[in-house]
N, C-alpha and C positions, 0 to 999 in steps of 0.2 A: 743492580745486585744489592741485596740487603741481607743482614744476618742478625740473629738474636740468640741469647743464651740464658739458661736458668739452671739453678741447682735446687733439687728438692730431696727430702729425706723420706725414706720408707721405714716404718717401724715393723719389724718382723716378730713373729711369735715363736721363733725357732724354725727348724727344718720345714721347708714347704715352698710354695709358689704364690706370689702376690701379683695380681693383675694390676698393672699400672697404665693400661690403655686409656682410660678416661682422663687421667692427668695429662697424658701425651696429647690427646685430641684437643683438650682445652688450651694447651700451650700453643699448638699449631694454629688454632683458630685465632687466638689473641695476637699472634705474630703478624698477621696480615699477609703472609707469604702465600701466593697462589700456586707457584710451580717451583720446586726446589728439592732439597735433600735434608732429611733430619738424621742427625747422629745422636744415638743414645749411648752414654758411657757410664759404666759402673766403676766407682772409685774403690774397689775392694778386691782382694785376692782369694777370699773364701766365700764369695757369692758370685752369681752370674746373671746373665740375661738370656732369654729365649723368646722366640715367637712360636706359639703353639695354639692348638685348638682350644676354643673357649665354649663350645657347645655342650660337651659331655665331661663333667668333672672327673669321671673315671680315667680319662687320659692323664691328668696330672697325678692322680693316685698311682697309676701304673708307672709313670716316670719316676716318682719318688721311690717306689718299690724296686724298680730296676737299678737306680743309683745305689740303693742299699745293698743289692746283690753284687754288683760289679765293683763297688768301692766301699767295702764294709768298714765300720769303726773298729777300733781295737785290733787292727792287724799287726802282728808282731814284726812284720817287715818294715814298718814305718820308723824312720829315725827321728823325724820332727814330731815330738810329743809334748814339747814344752807348754803349749797352750791348751792341751787336753786331747783326749782320744778322738774327738770329732774334727780337729783342726786340719790335720794332713789329708784326711778324706775330703774335706771341704775344698782344699786347694786343688786336689786332683779333679774333683767334680766341676770346679769352676773352669778348669782347663778344657774339659769336655763340652762346656757350653760356650758362652761368649762373654767378653767384657765390654764389647761395643756392638751396636747394630746400626745399620743404615737403612732408612726407609724413604722411598720417594714421596714427595708431596705433589698431589695432582688435584687441581681445582680446590685448593685450600683445605684438602683432607689428607690424612695419612693413608697411603695406598695399601692398606692391609686387606687381605681377602675376607670374604664373608664370615668365616669361622675362625679368624686369626685374632690373637690378642698378644700383647707384650707382657711378659712376666719377669719379675725379680725372682731369682732362684736363691733361696736362703739354704745354705748347706751346713750351717752350724746348728747345734741342738738347742742352744739358748737364744732368747730374743736378742736382736741387734738393731741398731739404727744404721741403715745403708744409704749412702749418698749417690744420687744419680744426676748426671749432667745431661741436659738436652741442648743441642746446638742445631739451629736451622739456618740454612742459606738458600737464597732463591730470589725470585722476582715477585713483586707485589702486583 
């Protein structure tokens, strides 16, 4: 049994989704693990992670629009407004996504489906730097 870990940063441009699949695949390949489990962890409470379709960009646009409808900015019911009108909605949206994902490693590859990709979900309006930890355990 072997394990490896790395931390990398994702620069966001404000609200949206950033595909980090390529970075993940490179880490898995360099790890030498043939069979195991990859954990992806987001070190933030106003951003999230998701596995979603990567073939049609309209999927991600529709998801962004949906989040804006169900968790709007500037809602008068929010108490937590100290960090801006987009902060509490970002916390709620991150609760609706994930802060960590687990993906099997099969034959030295991330076992994503054909049209799947891993995305950082930036829920704040302004650009941010988001830290993501990758941890892989398995057999070489």
